[in-house]
C-alpha positions in Angstrom: 112.5 145.6 92.2 110.0 142.8 93.0 107.0 141.5 91.4 103.9 140.9 93.3 101.4 138.6 92.3 97.7 138.9 92.8 96.4 136.2 95.4 93.1 135.9 93.3 93.8 133.9 90.1 92.9 130.7 88.7 94.8 128.6 91.1 93.5 130.3 94.2 89.7 130.0 92.9 90.5 126.3 91.7 91.3 125.8 95.4 88.1 127.6 96.9 86.1 125.3 94.5 88.3 122.0 95.7 87.3 123.0 99.4 83.6 123.7 98.6 82.7 120.4 96.4 83.6 118.0 98.8 81.7 120.2 101.8 78.5 120.2 99.4 78.7 116.4 99.0 79.5 115.6 102.5 76.4 117.6 103.6 74.4 115.9 101.2 75.1 112.8 102.4 73.6 113.7 105.9 70.3 113.5 104.7 70.6 110.0 103.3 69.1 107.0 105.5 69.8 103.5 105.3 69.1 100.4 107.6 71.0 100.8 110.8 73.8 98.0 110.5 76.3 100.0 112.5 78.4 103.0 111.0 81.2 100.9 109.3 78.3 99.2 107.6 76.6 102.1 106.1 76.9 102.4 102.3 78.1 106.5 103.0 80.8 105.1 105.4 83.8 105.0 102.9 82.6 108.2 100.9 82.1 110.2 104.0 85.9 109.1 105.0 87.2 110.1 101.2 85.3 113.3 101.6 86.8 114.3 104.8 90.2 113.3 103.8 89.4 115.4 100.6 88.2 118.7 102.6 91.4 118.8 104.6 93.8 118.2 101.6 91.9 120.9 100.0 92.2 123.2 103.0 95.7 122.8 103.3 96.1 123.3 99.4 93.8 126.4 100.1 95.8 128.2 102.9 99.2 127.3 100.7 98.0 129.1 97.8 97.0 132.2 99.8 100.1 132.2 101.9 102.9 131.7 99.2 102.6 133.8 96.4 103.8 132.3 93.2 104.4 133.2 89.7 101.6 131.9 87.3 102.8 128.9 85.5 101.9 127.0 82.4 99.3 124.3 83.1 100.6 120.9 82.9 97.8 119.2 80.5 99.8 116.2 79.9 100.0 114.8 83.5 96.5 116.0 83.7 95.5 113.8 80.8 98.0 111.0 81.9 96.3 110.8 85.5 92.8 111.0 84.0 94.0 108.0 81.8 95.1 106.2 84.9 91.7 106.7 86.8 89.8 105.2 83.6 92.3 102.3 83.5 91.9 102.0 87.6 88.3 101.6 86.8 88.4 99.2 84.3 90.9 96.8 86.3 89.7 97.0 89.8 87.3 94.3 89.4 89.6 91.7 87.2 92.7 92.5 88.8 91.5 93.1 92.5 91.9 96.5 94.7 95.7 95.9 95.6 97.1 95.1 92.2 95.0 97.9 90.3 96.1 100.4 92.8 99.6 99.8 92.9 99.6 100.1 89.0 97.4 103.3 89.4 100.0 104.6 92.1 103.0 104.0 89.9 101.4 105.6 86.5 100.5 108.7 88.7 103.7 109.0 90.9 105.8 108.6 87.4 103.6 111.3 85.7 104.2 113.6 88.8 108.2 113.3 88.0 108.5 110.9 91.3 110.8 108.5 89.7 113.5 107.2 92.5 112.4 103.8 92.9 112.3 103.6 96.5 109.8 105.9 96.9 107.7 104.9 94.0 107.9 101.3 95.5 107.3 102.3 99.1 104.1 104.4 98.2 102.9 102.1 95.3 102.9 99.2 97.7 102.5 100.6 101.1 99.4 102.7 100.6 97.1 99.9 98.9 98.7 97.1 101.1 97.8 99.2 104.2 94.2 99.8 102.9 93.7 96.3 102.2 94.6 95.4 105.8 92.3 98.1 107.3 89.3 97.3 105.1 89.6 93.5 105.0 91.2 92.3 108.2 90.3 95.5 110.6 86.9 96.6 109.5 85.9 93.5 107.7 84.5 95.4 104.9 85.7 93.5 101.8 87.7 94.9 98.7 87.6 93.4 95.2 90.1 90.6 95.4 92.8 89.3 93.2 92.0 86.5 90.9 95.7 85.0 92.0 94.7 84.7 95.8 92.4 85.6 98.4 94.7 87.3 100.7 94.3 90.6 98.8 
């Protein structure tokens, strides 16, 4: 005897909303006009990159949600509150600590709250992702991110 689950549930509805919201935000940025300083210097350059990434990841989530049937599970409110708190902490620490240090702290909190506790993976992701973004924005695109009070390199 197999149990079947409806494909339309709160998870699939949330997945649809997570695709539609960044699409609507991306469409709204197409009407904005700024001084022609080149694509990378436009104030909507970085938000558009983030929105496209959000659309791709949300679309993958949507496909996975409709392809795989899962039993409904209990919402993880503790994780949601920890990650929301990490966002607030990140917002308050990015200017005084700089992008790199605040992002490393944010990644560590989020990964541990998501039960990723192997030190190699936590350290690799928490240092590698922010460091690669610092290299990309500060040194390749020449778009400065908030710097640390300890050194001008990051």
